[in-house]
LODOFI-879725 format. One record per residue (C-alpha): x, y, z; chain. Coordinates in steps of 0.2 Angstrom, whole numbers. Layout:
N
SITE:X:Y:Z:A .
...
END
This chain:
638
SITE:0:0:0:A .
SITE:8:15:-5:A .
SITE:7:33:3:A .
SITE:-7:39:-7:A .
SITE:-19:24:-3:A .
SITE:-14:26:15:A .
SITE:-20:45:16:A .
SITE:-36:40:9:A .
SITE:-40:30:26:A .
SITE:-31:41:39:A .
SITE:-49:45:46:A .
SITE:-54:27:46:A .
SITE:-52:20:65:A .
SITE:-47:2:56:A .
SITE:-34:10:47:A .
SITE:-17:5:56:A .
SITE:-4:21:53:A .
SITE:12:9:53:A .
SITE:20:7:36:A .
SITE:24:-10:30:A .
SITE:43:-14:32:A .
SITE:48:-14:15:A .
SITE:40:4:12:A .
SITE:48:9:31:A .
SITE:65:4:24:A .
SITE:65:11:6:A .
SITE:61:28:13:A .
SITE:75:26:26:A .
SITE:88:18:14:A .
SITE:83:34:1:A .
SITE:85:47:15:A .
SITE:101:41:25:A .
SITE:110:31:12:A .
SITE:111:40:-3:A .
SITE:128:48:3:A .
SITE:136:31:2:A .
SITE:144:23:-12:A .
SITE:134:6:-7:A .
SITE:125:-3:6:A .
SITE:123:-22:11:A .
SITE:109:-31:15:A .
SITE:111:-47:24:A .
SITE:96:-60:24:A .
SITE:80:-57:16:A .
SITE:80:-43:6:A .
SITE:65:-31:11:A .
SITE:70:-19:-4:A .
SITE:66:-19:-22:A .
SITE:72:-6:-36:A .
SITE:82:4:-26:A .
SITE:91:17:-35:A .
SITE:107:18:-24:A .
SITE:121:4:-24:A .
SITE:115:-13:-16:A .
SITE:125:-26:-12:A .
SITE:113:-42:-8:A .
SITE:122:-56:3:A .
SITE:114:-72:11:A .
SITE:116:-79:29:A .
SITE:127:-94:23:A .
SITE:139:-98:39:A .
SITE:151:-105:27:A .
SITE:152:-90:14:A .
SITE:147:-74:25:A .
SITE:164:-69:30:A .
SITE:171:-70:14:A .
SITE:156:-62:5:A .
SITE:156:-48:19:A .
SITE:174:-46:17:A .
SITE:173:-43:-1:A .
SITE:158:-31:0:A .
SITE:167:-20:11:A .
SITE:183:-21:1:A .
SITE:170:-14:-12:A .
SITE:163:0:-3:A .
SITE:150:-7:8:A .
SITE:147:9:20:A .
SITE:131:4:30:A .
SITE:123:-13:32:A .
SITE:103:-18:33:A .
SITE:102:-34:43:A .
SITE:88:-46:45:A .
SITE:87:-56:62:A .
SITE:95:-72:55:A .
SITE:110:-62:51:A .
SITE:112:-49:65:A .
SITE:123:-61:77:A .
SITE:134:-68:63:A .
SITE:135:-49:56:A .
SITE:140:-43:72:A .
SITE:153:-56:76:A .
SITE:161:-53:59:A .
SITE:160:-35:59:A .
SITE:178:-30:70:A .
SITE:189:-44:61:A .
SITE:182:-41:44:A .
SITE:185:-20:46:A .
SITE:203:-24:52:A .
SITE:209:-35:38:A .
SITE:199:-22:24:A .
SITE:208:-8:16:A .
SITE:194:2:16:A .
SITE:192:14:30:A .
SITE:175:22:28:A .
SITE:168:32:41:A .
SITE:151:36:48:A .
SITE:145:18:47:A .
SITE:126:16:49:A .
SITE:118:-1:55:A .
SITE:99:-8:53:A .
SITE:95:-22:62:A .
SITE:78:-30:58:A .
SITE:71:-39:73:A .
SITE:53:-50:73:A .
SITE:42:-43:88:A .
SITE:42:-62:93:A .
SITE:60:-63:96:A .
SITE:62:-46:103:A .
SITE:66:-49:121:A .
SITE:78:-62:116:A .
SITE:88:-52:102:A .
SITE:87:-36:112:A .
SITE:96:-44:127:A .
SITE:110:-51:117:A .
SITE:113:-35:108:A .
SITE:117:-25:124:A .
SITE:131:-37:129:A .
SITE:138:-37:112:A .
SITE:155:-26:111:A .
SITE:153:-23:92:A .
SITE:139:-11:94:A .
SITE:152:0:105:A .
SITE:161:3:88:A .
SITE:144:10:79:A .
SITE:136:24:85:A .
SITE:121:26:72:A .
SITE:112:11:75:A .
SITE:94:8:69:A .
SITE:84:-7:77:A .
SITE:68:-11:69:A .
SITE:55:-22:76:A .
SITE:41:-28:66:A .
SITE:26:-39:69:A .
SITE:19:-54:60:A .
SITE:11:-42:48:A .
SITE:26:-37:41:A .
SITE:22:-18:49:A .
SITE:35:-8:60:A .
SITE:30:-11:77:A .
SITE:43:1:86:A .
SITE:62:7:84:A .
SITE:76:7:95:A .
SITE:93:16:95:A .
SITE:109:13:106:A .
SITE:117:23:119:A .
SITE:134:18:128:A .
SITE:135:25:146:A .
SITE:150:26:158:A .
SITE:148:19:174:A .
SITE:167:15:182:A .
SITE:182:13:176:A .
SITE:183:-7:176:A .
SITE:167:-6:166:A .
SITE:174:3:150:A .
SITE:156:2:142:A .
SITE:138:-1:145:A .
SITE:127:-2:131:A .
SITE:108:3:133:A .
SITE:93:5:121:A .
SITE:82:18:118:A .
SITE:65:18:110:A .
SITE:63:32:97:A .
SITE:49:43:99:A .
SITE:41:41:82:A .
SITE:24:47:77:A .
SITE:17:33:67:A .
SITE:5:44:58:A .
SITE:18:55:51:A .
SITE:32:43:53:A .
SITE:40:50:36:A .
SITE:46:64:46:A .
SITE:52:56:61:A .
SITE:71:56:64:A .
SITE:77:38:63:A .
SITE:95:42:66:A .
SITE:97:55:77:A .
SITE:113:66:78:A .
SITE:123:58:92:A .
SITE:141:66:89:A .
SITE:137:82:98:A .
SITE:133:74:114:A .
SITE:140:58:117:A .
SITE:130:53:132:A .
SITE:149:47:140:A .
SITE:155:38:127:A .
SITE:172:31:134:A .
SITE:187:34:125:A .
SITE:201:22:130:A .
SITE:219:32:126:A .
SITE:236:28:126:A .
SITE:249:40:128:A .
SITE:265:45:139:A .
SITE:275:61:142:A .
SITE:281:68:126:A .
SITE:280:87:128:A .
SITE:275:98:121:A .
SITE:264:86:110:A .
SITE:258:74:126:A .
SITE:261:75:145:A .
SITE:252:66:157:A .
SITE:251:69:178:A .
SITE:244:63:193:A .
SITE:234:75:202:A .
SITE:223:75:216:A .
SITE:206:66:214:A .
SITE:193:76:206:A .
SITE:206:89:198:A .
SITE:209:82:183:A .
SITE:200:79:167:A .
SITE:202:61:164:A .
SITE:200:43:172:A .
SITE:213:32:178:A .
SITE:207:15:173:A .
SITE:218:8:187:A .
SITE:210:18:201:A .
SITE:194:22:195:A .
SITE:196:41:200:A .
SITE:198:56:191:A .
SITE:216:60:195:A .
SITE:225:62:179:A .
SITE:230:79:171:A .
SITE:233:78:153:A .
SITE:241:92:145:A .
SITE:250:97:128:A .
SITE:245:101:111:A .
SITE:237:85:106:A .
SITE:230:79:123:A .
SITE:221:98:125:A .
SITE:213:95:108:A .
SITE:205:78:111:A .
SITE:201:83:129:A .
SITE:193:99:123:A .
SITE:182:88:109:A .
SITE:178:75:121:A .
SITE:172:89:135:A .
SITE:161:98:121:A .
SITE:153:82:116:A .
SITE:151:74:133:A .
SITE:164:60:131:A .
SITE:174:51:144:A .
SITE:192:49:143:A .
SITE:198:32:150:A .
SITE:217:31:152:A .
SITE:224:15:151:A .
SITE:241:13:162:A .
SITE:255:1:154:A .
SITE:248:5:135:A .
SITE:262:16:132:A .
SITE:262:29:147:A .
SITE:272:17:157:A .
SITE:278:7:144:A .
SITE:298:5:141:A .
SITE:294:4:123:A .
SITE:284:20:122:A .
SITE:279:21:103:A .
SITE:283:3:101:A .
SITE:280:-9:86:A .
SITE:267:-18:76:A .
SITE:271:-35:70:A .
SITE:266:-42:53:A .
SITE:252:-53:63:A .
SITE:244:-38:69:A .
SITE:252:-38:88:A .
SITE:262:-26:94:A .
SITE:270:-16:108:A .
SITE:268:2:114:A .
SITE:256:14:108:A .
SITE:255:6:92:A .
SITE:253:-12:98:A .
SITE:239:-6:111:A .
SITE:228:1:96:A .
SITE:231:-12:82:A .
SITE:226:-24:96:A .
SITE:212:-14:102:A .
SITE:216:-12:120:A .
SITE:215:6:117:A .
SITE:203:17:105:A .
SITE:216:30:101:A .
SITE:235:34:104:A .
SITE:243:50:106:A .
SITE:261:55:105:A .
SITE:267:64:90:A .
SITE:263:50:79:A .
SITE:269:50:60:A .
SITE:259:45:45:A .
SITE:269:28:46:A .
SITE:263:15:33:A .
SITE:265:0:43:A .
SITE:253:4:56:A .
SITE:241:8:44:A .
SITE:239:-9:38:A .
SITE:230:-11:55:A .
SITE:225:5:61:A .
SITE:217:22:54:A .
SITE:225:39:55:A .
SITE:215:55:60:A .
SITE:217:71:52:A .
SITE:235:80:53:A .
SITE:235:88:71:A .
SITE:252:96:69:A .
SITE:269:99:57:A .
SITE:285:91:65:A .
SITE:302:90:59:A .
SITE:315:78:63:A .
SITE:333:83:66:A .
SITE:348:78:76:A .
SITE:358:85:90:A .
SITE:377:83:85:A .
SITE:392:86:98:A .
SITE:398:104:96:A .
SITE:414:107:89:A .
SITE:428:107:102:A .
SITE:442:121:104:A .
SITE:458:112:98:A .
SITE:471:107:107:A .
SITE:486:121:108:A .
SITE:499:109:101:A .
SITE:493:110:85:A .
SITE:494:128:83:A .
SITE:509:129:72:A .
SITE:501:119:60:A .
SITE:484:129:59:A .
SITE:490:143:49:A .
SITE:489:133:34:A .
SITE:477:121:27:A .
SITE:482:103:24:A .
SITE:481:105:6:A .
SITE:493:120:9:A .
SITE:504:112:19:A .
SITE:505:98:6:A .
SITE:509:112:-8:A .
SITE:522:120:3:A .
SITE:530:104:7:A .
SITE:530:100:-12:A .
SITE:540:116:-15:A .
SITE:552:113:-1:A .
SITE:557:97:-8:A .
SITE:556:102:-27:A .
SITE:567:118:-21:A .
SITE:579:107:-14:A .
SITE:581:96:-26:A .
SITE:583:109:-39:A .
SITE:595:119:-28:A .
SITE:608:104:-26:A .
SITE:606:100:-44:A .
SITE:611:116:-49:A .
SITE:626:116:-36:A .
SITE:632:101:-45:A .
SITE:631:107:-61:A .
SITE:640:124:-55:A .
SITE:654:114:-47:A .
SITE:657:106:-64:A .
SITE:657:121:-74:A .
SITE:668:130:-63:A .
SITE:681:116:-66:A .
SITE:679:116:-84:A .
SITE:680:136:-85:A .
SITE:697:135:-73:A .
SITE:705:120:-80:A .
SITE:708:114:-63:A .
SITE:701:103:-49:A .
SITE:691:115:-38:A .
SITE:691:114:-18:A .
SITE:676:103:-10:A .
SITE:671:119:-1:A .
SITE:664:125:-17:A .
SITE:653:110:-18:A .
SITE:635:111:-12:A .
SITE:631:96:0:A .
SITE:614:89:2:A .
SITE:613:96:22:A .
SITE:617:114:16:A .
SITE:604:115:2:A .
SITE:590:109:16:A .
SITE:597:122:28:A .
SITE:598:135:15:A .
SITE:579:131:9:A .
SITE:574:131:29:A .
SITE:582:148:30:A .
SITE:572:154:13:A .
SITE:555:148:21:A .
SITE:558:156:37:A .
SITE:564:172:30:A .
SITE:584:170:37:A .
SITE:598:174:29:A .
SITE:607:158:18:A .
SITE:623:158:8:A .
SITE:618:160:-10:A .
SITE:630:156:-25:A .
SITE:630:172:-37:A .
SITE:644:168:-49:A .
SITE:633:161:-64:A .
SITE:617:170:-68:A .
SITE:607:154:-68:A .
SITE:611:152:-49:A .
SITE:605:171:-48:A .
SITE:589:167:-56:A .
SITE:587:152:-47:A .
SITE:592:159:-28:A .
SITE:581:174:-32:A .
SITE:566:165:-35:A .
SITE:567:154:-21:A .
SITE:570:168:-10:A .
SITE:554:177:-15:A .
SITE:543:160:-13:A .
SITE:552:159:5:A .
SITE:547:176:7:A .
SITE:529:173:2:A .
SITE:528:158:12:A .
SITE:534:167:27:A .
SITE:524:180:28:A .
SITE:508:170:24:A .
SITE:512:159:38:A .
SITE:515:173:50:A .
SITE:498:181:46:A .
SITE:489:164:48:A .
SITE:499:161:65:A .
SITE:494:179:70:A .
SITE:474:174:68:A .
SITE:474:155:74:A .
SITE:484:161:91:A .
SITE:472:175:94:A .
SITE:455:168:88:A .
SITE:449:152:95:A .
SITE:450:137:83:A .
SITE:436:124:84:A .
SITE:435:108:76:A .
SITE:425:107:60:A .
SITE:406:110:62:A .
SITE:393:98:58:A .
SITE:379:110:51:A .
SITE:369:101:38:A .
SITE:363:84:35:A .
SITE:375:82:19:A .
SITE:390:85:33:A .
SITE:383:73:47:A .
SITE:379:59:33:A .
SITE:398:63:26:A .
SITE:405:62:46:A .
SITE:397:44:47:A .
SITE:392:46:66:A .
SITE:382:35:74:A .
SITE:364:42:79:A .
SITE:351:35:90:A .
SITE:333:35:92:A .
SITE:317:28:103:A .
SITE:310:18:88:A .
SITE:313:10:72:A .
SITE:300:21:66:A .
SITE:312:36:66:A .
SITE:319:31:49:A .
SITE:302:26:40:A .
SITE:301:43:30:A .
SITE:319:39:22:A .
SITE:319:21:20:A .
SITE:315:23:1:A .
SITE:325:39:0:A .
SITE:337:41:-17:A .
SITE:348:55:-10:A .
SITE:366:46:-5:A .
SITE:368:55:10:A .
SITE:351:49:17:A .
SITE:356:32:12:A .
SITE:370:33:21:A .
SITE:361:39:38:A .
SITE:351:23:35:A .
SITE:366:13:40:A .
SITE:371:23:56:A .
SITE:355:23:65:A .
SITE:350:13:80:A .
SITE:338:12:92:A .
SITE:342:15:109:A .
SITE:331:15:126:A .
SITE:331:30:138:A .
SITE:344:24:149:A .
SITE:356:19:133:A .
SITE:352:37:127:A .
SITE:357:46:142:A .
SITE:374:36:144:A .
SITE:377:40:126:A .
SITE:374:59:128:A .
SITE:388:59:143:A .
SITE:401:51:132:A .
SITE:397:65:119:A .
SITE:403:56:103:A .
SITE:384:52:96:A .
SITE:370:61:89:A .
SITE:352:60:94:A .
SITE:335:62:86:A .
SITE:327:78:91:A .
SITE:310:85:86:A .
SITE:304:103:82:A .
SITE:285:106:86:A .
SITE:274:117:72:A .
SITE:279:132:82:A .
SITE:297:129:86:A .
SITE:297:120:104:A .
SITE:309:105:105:A .
SITE:305:87:112:A .
SITE:310:77:119:A .
SITE:322:82:133:A .
SITE:321:67:145:A .
SITE:339:61:139:A .
SITE:347:79:142:A .
SITE:351:89:156:A .
SITE:359:107:160:A .
SITE:376:101:159:A .
SITE:375:88:143:A .
SITE:364:100:135:A .
SITE:378:113:133:A .
SITE:388:100:122:A .
SITE:376:97:107:A .
SITE:369:108:95:A .
SITE:356:105:82:A .
SITE:358:104:62:A .
SITE:353:120:53:A .
SITE:340:109:43:A .
SITE:329:95:46:A .
SITE:332:77:40:A .
SITE:315:76:37:A .
SITE:297:83:41:A .
SITE:280:75:43:A .
SITE:263:78:49:A .
SITE:258:72:66:A .
SITE:242:63:69:A .
SITE:231:53:83:A .
SITE:230:33:80:A .
SITE:214:25:81:A .
SITE:204:9:77:A .
SITE:199:7:60:A .
SITE:181:6:66:A .
SITE:182:21:79:A .
SITE:164:29:77:A .
SITE:172:46:83:A .
SITE:186:48:69:A .
SITE:173:58:58:A .
SITE:169:70:71:A .
SITE:188:72:78:A .
SITE:192:75:60:A .
SITE:182:90:59:A .
SITE:186:97:76:A .
SITE:204:95:72:A .
SITE:201:107:56:A .
SITE:192:119:66:A .
SITE:205:119:80:A .
SITE:218:121:65:A .
SITE:211:136:57:A .
SITE:209:144:74:A .
SITE:226:144:78:A .
SITE:224:139:96:A .
SITE:237:126:94:A .
SITE:251:139:94:A .
SITE:243:146:111:A .
SITE:243:129:118:A .
SITE:260:124:112:A .
SITE:269:140:119:A .
SITE:259:138:136:A .
SITE:263:121:139:A .
SITE:282:123:134:A .
SITE:282:137:145:A .
SITE:275:128:159:A .
SITE:284:111:158:A .
SITE:299:111:147:A .
SITE:316:114:153:A .
SITE:318:130:147:A .
SITE:337:129:151:A .
SITE:340:113:142:A .
SITE:333:121:126:A .
SITE:340:139:128:A .
SITE:357:130:128:A .
SITE:351:121:111:A .
SITE:347:137:102:A .
SITE:361:146:109:A .
SITE:374:132:105:A .
SITE:381:142:90:A .
SITE:384:158:99:A .
SITE:402:161:103:A .
SITE:407:155:122:A .
SITE:419:170:124:A .
SITE:411:184:132:A .
SITE:424:195:132:A .
SITE:423:195:111:A .
SITE:433:184:99:A .
SITE:449:189:103:A .
SITE:459:181:116:A .
SITE:475:184:127:A .
SITE:491:176:121:A .
SITE:496:161:135:A .
SITE:508:150:138:A .
SITE:498:137:132:A .
SITE:498:145:113:A .
SITE:516:140:113:A .
SITE:514:122:117:A .
SITE:516:120:97:A .
SITE:532:127:95:A .
SITE:539:118:113:A .
SITE:532:102:104:A .
SITE:542:107:88:A .
SITE:557:110:99:A .
SITE:556:95:107:A .
SITE:553:85:93:A .
SITE:569:92:84:A .
SITE:580:90:101:A .
SITE:574:72:101:A .
SITE:578:68:82:A .
SITE:594:77:84:A .
SITE:599:66:98:A .
SITE:594:51:92:A .
SITE:603:54:76:A .
SITE:618:60:86:A .
SITE:619:43:94:A .
SITE:617:35:78:A .
SITE:630:45:70:A .
SITE:643:39:86:A .
SITE:638:22:84:A .
SITE:642:21:65:A .
SITE:658:30:67:A .
SITE:663:17:80:A .
SITE:658:3:68:A .
SITE:667:11:53:A .
SITE:684:13:65:A .
SITE:682:-6:70:A .
SITE:681:-11:52:A .
SITE:696:1:46:A .
SITE:706:-8:61:A .
SITE:702:-25:56:A .
SITE:706:-22:38:A .
SITE:724:-16:44:A .
END
């Protein structure tokens, strides 16, 4: 009977205003399911010639799971289930969604219950955990004539920390005389009626912070104590807390699921189990995980991400360049390539001067026609000392009886003059300006250094695993995962680098492995290794994800995240530690760059003198020993 025929008999006392089930369902589906790609009917199909996508499934225990999985993968976003399929579909709802790649939000469920079995079925429904994952539920009870008798919806209440959910049924106040205008799916997102959101987090400021306070002063329940004795702070937690306060939702803080877990973020294994925050969400021990979680692909196979909450850049703290030891002072005037050029010049000049001396000696013999005295020869030792004199701007004996010697020694004098003056100028600067090791400033510099770097989770390198740049590939080979205790020990050693995260508005996190003293020994790179978007991690079927995404966008456009982040940083972060990091590249000498000369600056000269005396002593002993051997050999030969 259509609506026109019904309107003719509305004044007839024998007329029943309740619609036939098929007419009611057709109206509901066209009104509430039209925005979906498709919906599924399970069991008896009460709909015919519906203009929107429909996938019809039968209640077959052998193939229902496979068919339901295929339907969800093909875009099924709502369900209409007849009585025989209610329990099988609810039992399979979470497993098939967990194994599906589809993550449709705002799921709707219509359950059809016969009036005869109403009490039995409803009693089973209020104890079924799957209904906690679906907020928009409509239960239609129909009589033996196929007419709608009444309609129910679900409500999830909170009564205690050890009872995380309690499902109750509420009958919808429907005027069957005007049922076309009834609200069969009332909007529950603005008032969640105490819906419990189980949360896992740990102290990771300024994103998330967790403290125990006096009962009644916090804004979340602790499932271990059952008391409102937890204070949540940080940009991400404040966002979720604000969302829950506006929508009458209760946060249930689950202990040992990341907050006190040594694994913190943890990991997810190929079978869907895991540890830390990621594992707790994947195993559905919690509903949402918060702690600057990036958009990693591996957890995405078992969980779902919310909209982006903030931007985060990842860089590393590297040891600050230390002052070079003073014994290196004489060698710092020139760079090593310049020292190499000077040494090559010295060796070549000595060789040329010695060869010229030999040629000169022969020419003088030819010119005079008689043997020249040995004093006219230029031995190698004299050549070396002469070249040393040229290079340190000291007078040296030169030969000027041949024009070739004049040109040769003039060029050597000029070269020595240049080297001497350049060295003097360089020495003056290195002795009065502090000299440091080479600073590691960029990611390329850091990769070329080959230093080991440490992070709290293997996911720290997920963003660069497929990088094609050579320096990022090099970084993958030097990364190691370290616990908090290991990181604190390594920071005191001062020979490694450590991941540090910069929040969207400039605050650094974390700082739990640094203290006031160790922070003075490190500096951050000038650029990020990579940057990512932070989001909350949720179960695939969590019914609050769509509403939370909308709220995240509202908060993002308001700019309040900057206020929250700054307030949390000022209130909780160790400002002295981060001040040391931010000022790490400022010069440490308060009186300016120029320093007063001290005895330490001459250690290099003393080292050279000591080395020369040692070499002279060893050589002298060797010469004495050689002379004694020659004397004995001569005596024996006679």
